[in-house]
Each structure stands twice: as structure tokens, then as C-alpha cells.
C-alpha positions in Angstrom: 0.0 0.0 -0.1 2.7 2.5 0.9 4.5 1.3 -2.2 1.6 2.3 -4.4 1.1 5.9 -2.7 4.9 6.5 -3.1 4.8 5.4 -6.7 1.7 7.3 -7.5 3.4 10.6 -5.7 6.4 9.8 -7.8 4.6 9.9 -11.0 2.6 13.0 -10.2 5.6 14.7 -9.1 7.2 14.0 -12.5 4.2 15.1 -14.6 4.2 18.3 -12.5 8.0 18.9 -13.4 7.4 18.0 -17.0 4.6 20.7 -17.2 6.8 23.3 -15.6 9.6 22.5 -17.9 7.0 22.7 -21.0 5.8 26.0 -19.6 9.4 27.3 -19.4 10.2 26.4 -22.9 6.8 28.0 -24.2 7.8 31.4 -22.4 11.3 31.3 -23.5 10.1 30.8 -27.0 7.6 33.5 -26.7 10.1 35.8 -25.3 12.3 35.1 -28.5 9.6 35.9 -30.7 9.1 39.3 -28.8 12.6 40.1 -29.1 12.6 39.5 -32.9 9.6 41.5 -33.4 11.2 44.3 -31.5 14.5 44.0 -33.4 12.7 43.9 -36.8 10.7 47.0 -35.8 13.6 48.9 -34.8 15.3 48.2 -37.9 12.3 49.0 -39.8 12.2 52.6 -37.9 15.9 53.2 -38.5 15.4 52.6 -42.3 12.3 54.8 -42.1 14.4 57.5 -40.4 17.4 57.2 -42.9 14.8 57.6 -45.9 13.4 60.6 -44.5 16.9 62.0 -43.8 17.9 61.3 -47.4 14.9 63.1 -48.7 15.3 66.0 -46.5 18.9 66.4 -47.9 17.9 65.8 -51.5 14.9 68.4 -51.1 17.5 70.9 -49.2 20.2 70.3 -52.1 17.5 70.7 -54.9 16.5 74.1 -53.1 13.2 72.9 -52.0 12.4 70.3 -55.0 11.7 72.8 -57.4 
């Protein structure tokens, strides 16, 4: 009887540990996805800023685009 209870307890604890590990992997992947999205947004903003600066430079060089 005691052996059965210990065996069931061990199985339950292993399942809990497995669920915790799965949750941790899930959270780490989600963090990687968020980090990559942020990196892409920053890159996109930087290229937008570069394009605006280039347009201002060309416009000012051309005398206001006339």
C-alpha cells in the first residue's frame, strides 16, 4: 500500500516537473519571438528615419524640390 502511494506520488511529481519544463520552454520561445519583433521594428524605424533624412537632404540640395 505504501509503495503504491509513493509510486503514484513520484509519477504525479514527474508530471508536474514536465509541465513546468514545458511552460518554461513556451515562455522562452515567446520571449525570443517578442525580441525578434522588437528588433525588426527598430530596424524598420531606423530605415524609415534614414529614408526621411535622405529625402530632406535631396530636397534641401535641390532648393526645395523646385
